[in-house]
Structures are given as C-alpha cells and as structure tokens.
C-alpha positions, -999 to +999 in steps of 0.1 A: +125+004+112+162+010+114+189+038+117+221+040+098+253+058+102+271+073+072+264+063+036+287+074+008+274+070-028+303+048-037+299+025-007+261+022-014+267+009-049+287-020-035+266-026-004+254-062+000+266-069+035+244-079+064+242-062+098+274-061+118+276-074+153+290-045+173+263-019+179+250+006+205+216+000+221+197+031+231+162+032+247+140+060+235+106+067+251+074+074+231+072+111+237+036+117+225+008+099+207-023+109+188-059+098+196-070+063+184-068+059+146-062+031+121-026+041+112+000+029+086+022+057+073+037+090+084+053+120+067+065+153+081+062+190+070+088+217+078+069+249+083+062+275+110+045+248+128+062+214+125+036+189+113+032+151+114+010+138+087-005+103+088-032+082+071-065+071+084-072+037+070-108+034+083-132+024+055-160+049+062-142+079+075-107+074+063-083+099+047-053+117+061-047+140+090-021+165+103-010+171+140+013+196+156+045+178+165+052+202+194+020+194+213+014+169+241-006+137+242-030+135+225-012+154+197-032+185+186-050+178+153-046+208+129-064+193+098-083+162+087-089+154+050-118+130+056-141+113+049-141+095+016-103+098+012-093+064+027-057+059+020-026+040+030-001+067+022+006+105+023+038+124+016+050+160+015+068+183-010+086+214+003+092+248-015+094+285-010+072+312-023+081+346-038+086+360-002+108+330+008+081+316+030+076+280+034+051+264+011+046+229-004+021+201-010+006+172+008+001+144-017-021+113-013-040+088-033-075+076-024-082+039-022-119+042-032-113+061-065-075+058-072-072+096-076-038+111-068-045+145-051-025+174-037-032+201-011-012+233-008+006+237+025+004+251+050-031+262+042-045+227+032-063+240+001-068+213-024-050+219-058-079+206-080-057+209-112-036+182-098-062+155-097-050+125-116-066+090-118-040+063-114-057+029-113-040+003-089-034-008-054-007+016-041+013+010-010+041+035-007+046+071-017+077+094-016+088+126-031+122+139-044+135+173-052+160+170-080+192+191-084+173+213-109+147+220-083+120+200-099+097+180-076+089+143-084+065+118-068+072+081-067+041+059-063+048+023-055+024-006-060+023-043-069+058-049-083+058-015-102+064+021-096+051+053-113+070+086-114+053+119-117+067+154-122+049+182-102+046+208-129+040+244-116+027+273-136+055+291-156+073+317-135+054+307-103+070+296-071+039+284-054+020+252-060-015+268-065-022+255-101+003+226-103-003+194-121+010+158-120+027+148-152+034+111-157+071+104-165+074+067-166+065+032-151+092+008-140+092-027-125+101-036-089+112-070-075+089-066-045+056-049-035+070-019-016+055-011+018+080+017+026+103+041+009+127+069+019+146+095-002+182+102+004+187+137-011+224+139-007+230+106-023+203+109-048+189+075-040+156+059-030+155+032-004+126+007-005+113-020+019+086-046+015+063-065+040+076-098+054+111-091+040+144-084+058+160-069+028+163-032+019+165-022-017+180+009-034+180+026-067+195+059-081+173+089-085+177+107-118+157+129-142+154+102-168+130+080-185+153+049-183+144+022-158+166+024-127+187-005-116+173-018-083+196-038-060+196-051-025+217-028-003+215-049+029+196-073+051+181-063+085+179-085+116+141-089+111+113-081+088+114-044+079+083-023+087+096+010+074+126+032+063+136+067+067+166+090+061+185+114+083+203+140+062+237+150+075+256+183+070+284+165+050+283+162+013+272+128-001+264+115+035+230+103+047+219+079+075+194+052+070+168+043+096+151+009+094+122-002+115+115-036+129+087-041+154+097-019+184+132-013+172+148+012+148+183+004+136+210+029+124+234+020+096+267+032+082+283+023+049+281-001+034+254-015+056+271-015+090+249-013+121+258+016+144+230+009+169+194+000+178+168+025+192+143+006+212+110+023+218+097+020+254+068+034+273+040+010+261+035-027+262+042-048+230+050-019+208+049-024+170+057+006+147+058+010+110+055+039+084+087+057+097+096+094+091+121+119+106+116+156+114+152+166+120+147+203+126+149+219+160+115+226+176+106+244+209+100+210+225+125+188+207+160+203+202+173+175+180+140+167+162+118+136+163+112+102+149+075+097+138+057+064+131+024+046+132+022+026+165+001-002+177+005-015+213-017-030+241-026+006+250-027+026+217-033+024+180-024+056+162+006+077+156+036+085+178+067+107+181+099+101+199+125+127+207+159+123+191+176+144+218+206+124+230+198+094+209+216+108+178+246+117+199+248+083+216+249+067+182+280+088+174+261+107+147+263+145+141+231+164+147+220+184+117+189+205+125+198+229+097+185+206+071+160+223+048+141+201+024+130+231+003+166+240-006+174+239-043+208+236-060+194+254-091+212+233-117+199+235-153+167+216-159+169+187-184+133+195-195+135+219-225+113+235-252+132+216-279+114+185-265+081+204-263+086+204-224+073+168-227+106+150-223+142+152-211+168+168-233+203+154-239+229+174-259+243+153-287+267+162-316+237+169-339+217+189-314+192+178-288+179+142-284+146+138-266+134+111-241+097+115-240+075+113-209+048+087-208+021+093-233+043+114-257+061+104-287+079+118-318+113+134-324+103+164-303+078+147-280+050+168-295+025+140-303+004+124-276-004+087-276-023+062-255-012+028-243-027+000-264-045+027-286-073+027-259-077-010-266-096-002-297-125+008-275-121+045-272-105+077-286-071+091-274-076+126-262-044+133-244-012+117-231-025+082-220-059+097-216-087+077-233-123+087-239-140+053-239-168+043-262-202+036-246-201+003-227-163+004-221-142+018-193-113+011-169-076+011-177-071+019-214-108+012-220-101-025-216-131-033-194-167-040-203-188-017-181-216-034-164-242-010-150-255-020-115-293-028-112-293-027-074-272-017-044-270-034-011-279-017+021-250-001+039-234-026+063-202-023+084-170-005+075-145-022+051-162-047+029-145-073+006-152-098-021-187-113-018-201-146-028-235-156-041-253-186-027-278-202-051-310-215-036-317-251-045-355-246-042-361-211-058-334-192-075-351-158-067-344-167-031-306-169-036-285-148-013-255-124-015-230-131+012-206-103+020-177-097+045-167-068+067-130-071+074-125-039+096-126-042+134-159-023+135-188-045+125-165-075+116-184-104+102-205-116+074-237-101+060-265-118+041-286-099+015-314-108-008-310-102-046-325-067-043-298-057-018-319-058+014-298-067+044-313-098+060-287-109+086-253-101+100-232-126+119-200-119+139-167-132+126-130-123+132-124-097+104-130-121+074-115-112+041-131-127+010-159-154+013-166-185-009-195-210-009-192-248-005-222-268-018-233-303-008-207-310+019-211-342+037-213-333+074-220-365+093-256-377+082-263-344+065-254-327+032-250-290+038-238-258+022-211-237+038-196-203+038-158-201+041-135-172+048-101-166+063-105-145+095-076-121+101-084-113+137-073-147+151-058-162+119-083-190+116-103-206+089-139-196+095-169-217+083-206-212+088-235-234+077-259-219+051-295-229+061-323-238+037-335-201+036-300-188+029-292-174+065-260-182+083-256-202+115-226-214+135-215-250+132-194-272+154-158-271+142-165-238+124-132-222+135-101-241+124-065-229+134-036-222+112+001-227+122+016-203+149+027-169+134+008-176+102-011-144+092-040-152+070-049-130+039-068-145+010-087-178+007-107-200-017-121-235-020-118-265-044-135-298-048-118-325-068-141-338-095-123-371-093-123-379-056-150-354-045-127-343-016-131-308-004-101-285+000-096-251+016-068-228+005-054-198+024-025-176+019-006-147+036+008-116+020+043-132+017+026-156-008+030-185+015-001-207+010-015-236+028-038-264+016-063-282+039-086-311+034-121-303+050-138-334+065-164-340+092-168-365+121-198-388+123-217-363+143-210-335+117-182-317+135-160-300+109-123-309+109-093-299+088-060-317+079-030-296+066-018-312+034+006-288+018+022-254+019+046-235-001+056-201-016+035-186-044+047-165-072+033-131-060+031-112-028-007-114-028-014-148-043-051-155-037-054-188-056-086-175-074-077-197-104-079-229-084-118-231-082-121-226-119-117-263-125-148-269-104-168-240-120-160-246-156-151-283-158-117-299-158-117-303-196-124-266-202-098-254-178-071-278-191-075-263-225-076-227-211-110-223-227-140-202-218-177-210-218-194-200-251-226-189-233-241-185-199-258-216-186-288-203-166-296-239-155-261-245-141-264-264-107-234-258-083-244-289-064-242-312-094 
C-alpha cells in the first residue's frame, strides 16, 4: 500500500509515469493491533469515538466488527455484526443530523446471501429498508459524497462495478429509513481488490490483486460509463490504496500498500517516500484506510490495515505522527468527511426522481437510473424481461415463476432432497465418486479450505458424514477414475492445496473412503499461489493431466504418472496466462465427460444417461 504527495486533477489525467527514484524512507511502528481475526479490509468512522471497521472472513462466524482506534493492544471491540454476515468488505458513509451531530452508515455485503446492508452509525442499528440483493462475488467497496451532498456506494466485482445512490427520506438528515437505489453497472479492466475515494479530485482509485498498476476514473453524478485509465505503476504488487485529503483545493495524496511498505505519491505519480511498517516479523498488510483526524492518542491520525505476520493475523493501526511531516506533507486533521458543498442536485422531479436531469434548450433531458425508462424515467423495467420466466414488479425486480430463480429468473431452481452434516468452516466445490459395484454406495467428497478443519470430507448420499482427512486448505476437488498406479488401477481425489501450494491427491478405496498414497503431495514452482484446479484425461492417448491456476490467471498443466511401485509423480508440461482473473478451467474436463465429438460441436446431451460409466 503506498502514499502519495500532491495530486492535481489536471496532472492526474495525464499520469502514466512510474515511481521516481528519489524518495524518503520512514519507519513507522505498528502502534496497536486487534485480537486474532481473519482480516482483509478496513474502513474508518469519524465520530465522538474514532472507529476502525474491519471484516471477519471466517466462514462460520464471519461478518464485520468495529474497534476504538484510541485503545491499546488488543484494540477495544465496540461492536460485532456476526455471525452469518461473512464478508470481504465494509465501508462507511458520513453525515450530520438535525442537531449537527455525527451520523452515518456502515455498509457491507454478505457473501452467503449477496445482500447489501447498512447500519446507522454510531448506534449500529440495521437499516432494514436498505436491504438489497446484489448477486455476485464482490471484492471492493467504497463510498463517495458528491458536491450535491448525495451519498453513493461503489461495489466492485469481477471486472464490473455497480453504483448505488443512498436515498434518504424526504427532508430527513439521518439515515434511519434510507434505501439503496441502483444507478448503473459499468465494466472494469480488472477485478478490483482495493479502492479509495479522492473527494477533492472527484476521483476513484482502484487496485487489483497481483498487479502493480493503479487505476483511476472520474466520479460524477451520471449514468455514463466512466473512462478508466492507468495512473501509475508501483514498485511491487499493490495490496491496497487509500487517500489523505489535504487542506488545499484539488489536492489529495495517494497511499499505496505493498507487503510491509506504504508508498506516498505526488503528481503525476512521483514517489515522495516509503513508510515501512516495523514491530513484527514478516509483516504483510492490505485493505488500507486512513483516519486523519486528531485523537487523544494520535495527534496526526492513523493508518489502518489488515495485517498478517509471524505473530498476529488481524487488524492494526500505525500513528502518522511525524511520518506525514517527514514526507514533506502538510498535516490536515480538520478534514471532515461529512462536509457538503450543497451544490444543486442533478436528480429532479422532472425525471420522476429516477434519473439525472440535464437542462437543454427544449427543457430537461433525463438519464434514467438502472431499471427505469421513458422520457421522464417513470416506467420501471427489468433486464431481459425476467428471461421470460417471471413478472417485472419493480426496477430490475423480478417475481419469478415457480421453478425459476436467480439473476433475472434465468436459473432453473432445483430443490434439495438432502443436506450434508455440518463439517468444518469454509467449504467449496464438491465432487461425487460413483461406486463401481453399487451406485447407492457412491460418495460425496467435499473440501474445507479454511484453516480450521482444513481437509476433505466424505459423505454418503443421504448426507451423513463418514470420514474427514486432513489436507492443506484444499479448494475444489475432482475425481480421477481408473488411474494406473503401478500394478493397480485406482481412483483418486485431486485438489489444489493453498496452505503449502501443492497438488494434493488421495486414493479412493473400494468403499469410497480416502487414504493417503505415496506421492500424494506434488509441488508447484516457487512463489506460485494455487487457486483453482481440475483434471483431464485424453481420449486419444489416455494420458492423465492435472491443471491448476492462481488468481492472476496463470495456469499450469501437469502430466500425472506413477512409478512401477505405484508412487505418484507429476511432470510440468505447460503454463500460461488465462483470459480472466479467476480462470478455473472447468471447461477442460467437458471433453472427457461429454465426449470429444459433442464438445467440438458445442452441443449438449439430449438426455441424462443413468448408466454412464466414468471408468469406461
């Protein structure tokens, strides 16, 4: 995560330069940390008590929490919105009530249910009217207060972003009955893992995993897609971005995090210095935020972050006292994120308050929010007309017909007939092993990829847990049938194990339980971080292949073989860059499952073959 010097709007538009050589290096200690927690993302709230907000990514008990910034290690927890709210992200919105007291919102989206929620601050009461389902895998979340005083939320996912207006009740300054109104969806060149709002510049900075580049786009009350450009390249992969607001018009400072270092930049993207975090061994930080107000403990504010080291996994804060001055920046503790400029709102009644209004020679021209259409944005509509499988009952709100559900009623709903016993924390894609002797004795093989209970589980077809076996945080699992291991033909379970970045293989016995096998842990290249995996057997050569990829979309292909005594071995054959950040190669096995002639014609099976034999 890195720091910046001064940015002017004009300079940022032209900024494509890399980090400059001359810079000041400053060591800043980790001032305080929380108790142990699975951490990714931080935000801050400016109230009577300065708050650090952070996510809890734990599968069973996850959610988001808040701590008093001014407390000592372990930071004093003041609120926990758990369990059942596991999330990657949380952000804050600031405002003032009728008595000019601090108010605002905490905003987060749950991973289990994809519901965007808001809680009124500082009392942490959920605003139930704000609940909005936004299907997807979301990885970054930031807010922006426009010059008109309207609050917007930017939700970033897989190469796209959604924008929501926070609509309050008429003539109300608090957020008690506010709602999220979808404005637009626009494409991104990357999957964002970090974002930061520069209010003076009216710009949003965005970073991505395994990427040195920092991206930027203009913030505007508009339905037009913003132009996204690269503003600069950091010295290493960026793990978070934050903005320090100056007291000079059109000047903000950019902070960019990289492992244990935060760099500071001036326009156009000139490095002023590096803040190196010290106090723990092998520090790695991400999810950067800045509280730049003066507190009783930190006169110049603090830097907040998710931290992982040999000693702690959680959240941390570092004092900015002295660091800002050593970098040659002007301290601005008077910054107030609730301040409004009170410019006229572009949302008007002429557009039914469902769009932005532009004055033209013949009157008002409307740009309608998502889900609205017509000259005055008075008619609601639904994307794809609910896929023809439901009724449009509101702006992009479908009431699906029986048997249909999901995004725009586009999915056939299959009701479960059984549920597996609870096992472990964070589960992932399962596989089904088909018994060669009695199909009713087939098994469901699952993974637990969280540290707690990491490994594989085996269930019968009624969902009863039969076995667990330890493995290093496996992600998805696949089954290999009839593999020649020395003198034997065996079935195998294969998964990529994140704990030690290996290819994990287990033998599946005749009764469907798992057992270790010689050569069952195969290495990947140094610094390669495994993510997804799958298998493929060539129908021509009968050679067995293992595929694995990392989040950057770099994939590896191995041939799986065995020695004469049955010890498994792998040979790296190929590797390359995929076309998406999370390429999982799930299409590769289709040739084996459906047949080469079917896949080559992009066809599908006409009917289910209940006699299909995966060993044939």
